[in-house]
MARPA-664358 format. One record per residue (C-alpha): residue number from 1; residue in three letters; x, y, z. Coordinates in steps of 0.25 Angstrom, whole numbers, always signed. Example, Ala and Ser with C-alpha at 12.3 -4.5 7.8 and 13.67 -1.06 7.14 Angstrom:
<sites>
<num 1, residuo Ala, x +49, y -18, z +31>
<num 2, residuo Ser, x +55, y -4, z +29>
</sites>
This chain:
<sites>
<num 1, residuo Unk, x +1, y +1, z +1>
<num 2, residuo Unk, x +6, y +13, z -2>
<num 3, residuo Unk, x +7, y +22, z +9>
<num 4, residuo Unk, x +5, y +36, z +3>
<num 5, residuo Unk, x +0, y +31, z -12>
<num 6, residuo Unk, x -1, y +47, z -17>
<num 7, residuo Unk, x +12, y +51, z -15>
<num 8, residuo Unk, x +18, y +37, z -21>
<num 9, residuo Unk, x +10, y +38, z -30>
<num 10, residuo Unk, x +13, y +52, z -32>
<num 11, residuo Unk, x +29, y +52, z -33>
<num 12, residuo Unk, x +27, y +41, z -44>
<num 13, residuo Unk, x +17, y +51, z -52>
<num 14, residuo Unk, x +27, y +62, z -50>
<num 15, residuo Unk, x +39, y +54, z -55>
<num 16, residuo Unk, x +32, y +49, z -67>
<num 17, residuo Unk, x +37, y +54, z -81>
<num 18, residuo Unk, x +22, y +49, z -88>
<num 19, residuo Unk, x +10, y +48, z -85>
<num 20, residuo Unk, x +0, y +39, z -92>
<num 21, residuo Unk, x -15, y +41, z -94>
<num 22, residuo Unk, x -24, y +34, z -98>
<num 23, residuo Unk, x -40, y +36, z -105>
<num 24, residuo Unk, x -51, y +28, z -109>
<num 25, residuo Unk, x -52, y +28, z -125>
<num 26, residuo Unk, x -66, y +29, z -131>
<num 27, residuo Unk, x -67, y +12, z -132>
<num 28, residuo Unk, x -65, y +12, z -117>
<num 29, residuo Unk, x -49, y +8, z -117>
<num 30, residuo Unk, x -37, y +14, z -109>
<num 31, residuo Unk, x -29, y +23, z -116>
<num 32, residuo Unk, x -14, y +26, z -109>
<num 33, residuo Unk, x -5, y +38, z -114>
<num 34, residuo Unk, x +6, y +44, z -107>
<num 35, residuo Unk, x +4, y +59, z -102>
<num 36, residuo Unk, x +16, y +69, z -96>
<num 37, residuo Unk, x +14, y +66, z -82>
<num 38, residuo Unk, x +3, y +74, z -75>
<num 39, residuo Unk, x +5, y +89, z -72>
<num 40, residuo Unk, x -2, y +91, z -61>
<num 41, residuo Unk, x -5, y +79, z -50>
<num 42, residuo Unk, x -13, y +80, z -38>
<num 43, residuo Unk, x -10, y +69, z -28>
<num 44, residuo Unk, x -12, y +56, z -37>
<num 45, residuo Unk, x -26, y +59, z -41>
<num 46, residuo Unk, x -26, y +72, z -49>
<num 47, residuo Unk, x -17, y +73, z -62>
<num 48, residuo Unk, x -15, y +85, z -72>
<num 49, residuo Unk, x -10, y +81, z -88>
<num 50, residuo Unk, x -10, y +89, z -100>
<num 51, residuo Unk, x -14, y +83, z -113>
<num 52, residuo Unk, x -19, y +89, z -125>
<num 53, residuo Unk, x -34, y +90, z -128>
<num 54, residuo Unk, x -34, y +83, z -141>
<num 55, residuo Unk, x -29, y +70, z -135>
<num 56, residuo Unk, x -34, y +57, z -134>
<num 57, residuo Unk, x -34, y +55, z -121>
<num 58, residuo Unk, x -42, y +70, z -120>
<num 59, residuo Unk, x -54, y +63, z -127>
<num 60, residuo Unk, x -54, y +50, z -119>
<num 61, residuo Unk, x -55, y +58, z -105>
<num 62, residuo Unk, x -65, y +67, z -112>
<num 63, residuo Unk, x -74, y +52, z -114>
<num 64, residuo Unk, x -69, y +46, z -103>
<num 65, residuo Unk, x -59, y +52, z -91>
<num 66, residuo Unk, x -58, y +38, z -85>
<num 67, residuo Unk, x -42, y +37, z -84>
<num 68, residuo Unk, x -28, y +33, z -78>
<num 69, residuo Unk, x -16, y +38, z -75>
<num 70, residuo Unk, x -2, y +31, z -74>
<num 71, residuo Unk, x +9, y +33, z -68>
<num 72, residuo Unk, x +23, y +24, z -67>
<num 73, residuo Unk, x +37, y +25, z -60>
<num 74, residuo Unk, x +45, y +16, z -70>
<num 75, residuo Unk, x +58, y +15, z -60>
<num 76, residuo Unk, x +50, y +8, z -50>
<num 77, residuo Unk, x +39, y +1, z -58>
<num 78, residuo Unk, x +27, y +8, z -51>
<num 79, residuo Unk, x +16, y +15, z -56>
<num 80, residuo Unk, x +2, y +19, z -54>
<num 81, residuo Unk, x -11, y +23, z -61>
<num 82, residuo Unk, x -22, y +29, z -55>
<num 83, residuo Unk, x -36, y +30, z -61>
<num 84, residuo Unk, x -45, y +42, z -63>
<num 85, residuo Unk, x -54, y +52, z -72>
<num 86, residuo Unk, x -45, y +61, z -82>
<num 87, residuo Unk, x -51, y +75, z -86>
<num 88, residuo Unk, x -49, y +83, z -97>
<num 89, residuo Unk, x -48, y +98, z -91>
<num 90, residuo Unk, x -47, y +111, z -103>
<num 91, residuo Unk, x -49, y +122, z -94>
<num 92, residuo Unk, x -40, y +133, z -91>
<num 93, residuo Unk, x -37, y +130, z -77>
<num 94, residuo Unk, x -33, y +114, z -77>
<num 95, residuo Unk, x -24, y +118, z -91>
<num 96, residuo Unk, x -17, y +128, z -84>
<num 97, residuo Unk, x -15, y +120, z -72>
<num 98, residuo Unk, x -6, y +110, z -78>
<num 99, residuo Unk, x -1, y +119, z -90>
<num 100, residuo Unk, x +15, y +118, z -90>
<num 101, residuo Unk, x +26, y +129, z -98>
<num 102, residuo Unk, x +30, y +121, z -111>
<num 103, residuo Unk, x +17, y +114, z -113>
<num 104, residuo Unk, x +15, y +124, z -125>
<num 105, residuo Unk, x +22, y +113, z -132>
<num 106, residuo Unk, x +10, y +104, z -130>
<num 107, residuo Unk, x +0, y +115, z -130>
<num 108, residuo Unk, x +5, y +127, z -138>
<num 109, residuo Unk, x -7, y +137, z -135>
<num 110, residuo Unk, x -4, y +137, z -120>
<num 111, residuo Unk, x -13, y +131, z -110>
<num 112, residuo Unk, x -26, y +137, z -118>
<num 113, residuo Unk, x -22, y +126, z -130>
<num 114, residuo Unk, x -34, y +118, z -134>
<num 115, residuo Unk, x -27, y +105, z -134>
<num 116, residuo Unk, x -22, y +106, z -120>
<num 117, residuo Unk, x -31, y +99, z -110>
<num 118, residuo Unk, x -28, y +95, z -95>
<num 119, residuo Unk, x -29, y +80, z -90>
<num 120, residuo Unk, x -35, y +79, z -76>
<num 121, residuo Unk, x -34, y +65, z -71>
<num 122, residuo Unk, x -41, y +62, z -57>
<num 123, residuo Unk, x -38, y +48, z -51>
<num 124, residuo Unk, x -46, y +40, z -42>
<num 125, residuo Unk, x -38, y +27, z -41>
<num 126, residuo Unk, x -25, y +21, z -45>
<num 127, residuo Unk, x -17, y +10, z -44>
<num 128, residuo Unk, x -1, y +11, z -38>
<num 129, residuo Unk, x +10, y +1, z -43>
<num 130, residuo Unk, x +23, y -4, z -37>
<num 131, residuo Unk, x +33, y -14, z -32>
<num 132, residuo Unk, x +25, y -26, z -40>
<num 133, residuo Unk, x +10, y -21, z -34>
<num 134, residuo Unk, x -1, y -11, z -36>
<num 135, residuo Unk, x -10, y -4, z -27>
<num 136, residuo Unk, x -24, y +2, z -30>
<num 137, residuo Unk, x -27, y +16, z -25>
<num 138, residuo Unk, x -39, y +25, z -23>
<num 139, residuo Unk, x -35, y +40, z -26>
<num 140, residuo Unk, x -41, y +50, z -17>
</sites>
């Protein structure tokens, strides 16, 4: 049993170089994609990612908000999957919240670029793997 799951899992996430996000396609099949790590993490419950409004993932989340995100530590062969819901946000406040200098490379029109969106993931459960065993947990 993890003593402090939020700290243990948070440390794993903070050291990750990549995040994997999953959506559900129109036929009900999972679709996985590597992403840049989240711009903001609030505990192990809420995560903010940047994305293109025109992406397939955005269309899938708008049709079905069920999602999961996965992080792993290659060095110690451990990982965590978080299951929850993904929102697509296009309001100015959330776009400004996670905007960083250099994002113009992806969104030439800046923070108001219509092809710039924010994905906000909210977890409600997860599964942590390490040392040849897994542990399910509820995210509060």
